[in-house]
N, C-alpha and C positions, 0 to 999 in steps of 0.2 A: 206736673206736666212741664213747668217752666225749667226744671232741672235738666229733663230730656231735651228741651228746645236748645238750651245753652250747650249741651253735650253735641247734638247734631250740628249746631252752628261752628263748634270747635273743629269737629271731624271735617267739615266742609272747608273751613279755612285753611287747615293744615294740608289737606290733599289736593287743595287747588295750587298749592306750591310745588312744582316739580321737584325741586330740591328736597323737600320733605318726604315726598314719595319715595324718591330714590334711597334716601338715608334710611327710612324705615324698612324697606325691603332689602337693603345690601346686607349679606351675610356678616355675622360678628365672629371675631377670632380672639381667643385669649392668647396673649403674648407674656413675655416676662413682666413681673410687677413693675420694674423699673421703667418699662415702656409705657404702661399705664400711668404710672405717676408722672412722667414727663408730659404726657398728653394733658393730664389733669391741670398741670401747672400752665402749660401753653393756654389751655382754655380760659383759666382764671386771669391770666395776664391779658389775654384778648378782652375779657370782660372789664378789666381796669382801663384798657386803651378806648373802650368804646363810650366812655363818660368824660364830660368836659375837665380838660386839664388833668385827666388821669386821676381825679379825686375820688376815691372810693371804687367799688365794684358794682357793676351792672346788677340788678336783681337777678338777670338771666336773659337767655334768649327763647323768645316765644315762636314756635314753629307755627301755631295757627296765625299768628300776625306777621311773620317774617321780619321780625324786629328786635332789636335789643331793647332792654328796659333802662330807665334811670338807674342812679347809684342807689343802693339800698343800705341805710344806716345800720341796722341790727346785724346783718351778716358780714358787712365790712369789718365790724368790730371783731367777729371771731374767725374770719379768714386770716387777719394779720398774724396770729400765732401759728397758724398752720404753715403759712409761707415762711415764717421765719425758722420753722424747725426744718422745713424741705431745704433751705438755704444752706444748711449744714452739709447736706448730701450732694450739693449741685454747686460747688465754689465757681465754676466757669459762668454761672449765671447770677453770681451774688450782687453784682452792680445792678442789674435789671430788677431782681427781686427787692432789692434794699430801696430802690427808687420808687417802686410800686407801694411799698410798705410806708415810706416816709410821706408820699403824697396823700396816701389814704389817712394815716394818723394825723397829719395836719389838717385834712378836712374834718375829721371827726371833732378836733378841737374847735374848729370854726362853726360847726352846727350844734354845738351843745347849747341847751337853753339856759337862761340866766339862773334859773333855780338848780342847775346841775343835772338835770334829766335829759334824756334824748327821746326822739319820736320822728315823725315825719317832719323833715326841716322846712317843708313849704308852708306849714301852718302849725301853731303851738297846740300839740297834743301829747303831753307827757306820757311815756308808756314804760311801765315797769320792766317788762321783759326785754324790750329794745335796750334800756339803759343797762341791765345787768349783762347783755351780750357785748355791749361797747366796752364795758370795764375790762373784759378779757383782753381787747385789743389795746386799749390804753396801758394796762399793766405791762403786757408783753413789749410794747414799744418803749416803755421806760426802761425795762430791764436790757433790752438789746441795743437801743440807741442812746441811752443815757439822759435825754432831756428830761428834767424834772416837771416840765408843763404837763406831761403826760400823766405823772403820778397825781399832780394837782388836781387835772380834770377827772381821774379815776376817783379821788376822794370827794370831790364835790358830787359826783354821781352818787357815791355810796352813801354820803349824808342825806341826800334826797331820798333814796331808797329806805333809809331807817326812819325818815320823818312820815312817810305815806304808809308804812307797814302797820297793820292793824294789831290791836293788844294780843290777839290769838295767835300771832305769828304768821298769818296769811296776808297776801296782798289782794286787795279788792279795788281800791282807787288806782286808777291807771293800768287795770287788769284788762285782758281781752273780754268783752262782753261785760265787765264789771263784776266778774265772777271769779272766786278763789280757784286756783288750779295747783295740782301737785307737781306738774312739769315745770312751776316756777322755782322748784328746787335748783334749777340752773342758776337762778339769780343768788341763791344762797351761796351755791358755789363761788360765785365771782365775789361776793361779799367776803368769804372765808380767805380769799387770796388777797384781797385788799388788806384785810386784818394781818395775814402773814407779812405783807410788805411794810406796813405801818405801826403795828402792835396796838391800834386803837381798839379797845374792848367793846365798844358799841358795835363794831361790824361783825365781831365774833358772836355776840348776844343775839344779834338780829338773824344771823345764818342759823344758829342753834336753835332759836324759836321757830323758825320756819321748819327745819328738819323735824322737829317735834310735832308740829302740825301735821305734816306729811306723813309721818309713821303712825299717827293716830287714824289715818285714813287708808292704812293698808289692810286688805282682806286677808284671811287665813292662808289663801291660795297664792298670795304674793302680789296680787293686783293692787295698784294704787288707784283709788277712786278719784274722780275728776281730773283724769290725766289726759283728757282730751279737750278740743276746743268746745264742744257742745257736752255739757255735763249729762244731758238725757239721751245721747246717742253712743254707739261704740266708737272707740278712740282711734285715730290713726296711729300706726306705728311709730311715726315721727315723733309725737308728742308723749307716747308711751316711753320711748327710748330716752327722750329728755328727762322725764321722771325717774327713770332707774339710774342714769347717768348723774343727774343732780344730786340725788341722795347720796350715792356711793362716793363721787368725788367730793362733796362737800363733808361728808363723814370722814373722809381720809385727811383732808386739810384741817379738820377741827380735832381730829383724833377721837371721833366719836364711834365707838365700836357697835352700838345698836343700829346705827344708820347703815354702817357697811353690811351688816348681817341682813338687814331688811331689803337692801337693794340686790345683795345676792340671792336672797330667796326668790324675788321677782325674775332676776336674770336667769336663773337655773330652771324656773317654770316656763320661761319662753324658749329656752334652749331644749327641754324636754318635749315641748309642743312641736318643735322642728325635727327633732332626732328622728323619728320614725316616719316622716312624711315630707312633704314639699316645703319649700322655704316659707317663711311666715307670711301670713296674708297681711295685705295693706291695712286692714282694720280688724280690731279684735273687741269682743265684749268683756265684761267683767269676768267670766268664766274662762277666758283666754280661747273662745271659740272664734274661727274666722267669721267676719261679718262682711267680707268682700271678696271678689275672686282676683282682683289686681294685686300686685306687689307694690308696695311703697318703697322705691330704691334708696331714697334718703334714710329712712328708718332703719332698713336693713344694714346699711353702712354703719349707723350710729350704734345699734345693738351689737354688732361684731367688734367694734372698738371697745365696748364695755366687757363683752366676753374676755377679749385678750388682757385687758387691763386687770380683770379679776383673776385670770389664769396666771398673771405674772405675779400677783400678790401670794395666791395660792394655788399651784398646780391643778389643773382640772381639765383631763384630756377631753371630756365632751363640750367643754366650751371653746377650746382651742380649735378642736376638729371642726365644729360648726361654724366657727369664725371663719376658718379657711374655706370652708364650702360657700359661705357667702361672699368672700372676696372674689372666688372664681366665678360665681353667678354674677356679680356685678360687673366684673371685668368683661363678661361676655355680652352686657348690655351697653358699655360704652362705645360712643362712636370714635373710631380711630382714623377715619378717613373722611374726605369731603372738604368743605371750606372751613375757615377759621371759627365760624359761629358754631359749627358742629363738633370738629375734630377735638376730641378730649372731653366732650360734654356727656352729660348723663341725663337721661330723661327723668321727670318726677315719679313717673309710674311705669310698670311692665305689666301689660302692654302700654305703649305710649298714650292711649286714649282711656287709661284708668282714671279714677276720680281725682287722684292727687296730682295737681298741676298737670292736668291733660294737655298733651301736646306741648309741654314746656320744658325748658332745661334750666331749672333753679340753680343759682350759684352755691346754694348751701349742700346740695346734694353731691356737688363735685368736691367741695371742701371736705365733707364727711368721708368720702371715698379716699382721698388723699390721706386724711388722719387714718384711716384703716391700713392703707399701704405702709405708712409710717410706723404705725404701731405694731404690725406684723414684723416688720424688719426689726423692732427694737425689742419685741418678745423673743424671736427666735434665738438669738445668741445666747440668752440666759439659760436656754435649755439644750443647746448644741454647742460644745466646746469647739468644734472645728470652725465656727464661725467667728466674725469680728467682734469686738467689744460692743456692748449695747449703748444706745444713745441715752440721754436723759429723758425722763418721763414728760409728758406734755404739761405745759404751763397752766392750761385752762383754755377751755373753749374747744378743745380737741376731741 
């Protein structure tokens, strides 16, 4: 009953705001991908402007509260590489984008805990997943800005991740609910990238151990067990996509063929589920059956990126076609008009009152949608000689 009371309160709070009502009822149009990308960048930069001294990115705009939220450590980390990628396509905004990245990367240095970990900066709560996602930003900032302090911070974070990893390769200390999750494969990916940057074998070993743990929990149908927040409930597509992406990208970074094969099996199962029906449901059970009627827009963007990355490695028309279908679907849900807090934003769910971030615009949904637009742009030239040369693959967190 409490869940329904909270849902009713969110609906009432959102619809009490005339701005929200108009935004939700306004017709959405699909425009050229570059327009959707620029709108997404505008929204992320607004999220940066809405925090003190532009340090970090606001968690998002909450329609049910009519307010921007404080800066969020975890997603600030992986927004940085996305904006650095976009900067190569929008040189006229290089100064603005670079300033947002520099201020945010500096903030990440300032909120790192003494032991190297990251978490909520207002109180000491070391968090494995947050730490891994910040590593993506620190590594990207080091590569693009050249300041060795960023790599030093990434190394300290990686050292902490190695210290708290359990012998079986999972993370339980500092994990959500103190439970091991396969979507922490994203953390293994971050460690693999730091191994590439430093050559430190401990990072490679820790990443490989976690991949082995994840692969031992893959079902024959491709589903990764404990890939959701609650191990006893269907998983939200957001964390399912994290698991698939993390296993795949960590496997690529480490040169681990079995991991890439395992991730592809899961990705192809998701693609097959979508091919002959509507876009993927916001929650799925272990048999890939829909467990909710809403769509998790963040998860759709994530899995589309994975499909395109796999199609880039080995051409697969179903993967690329379904990814393009999702890009169009997400484009039709993005706000392209209205005030700055909405324009370029993307709700957590479709409809906006779905369970995943009900009536809220999380910054990571916009980040992953921008990743999708960038990945589609980078994938297409490799298979169409009439287009321009492809860009470099993502550095992590994309």
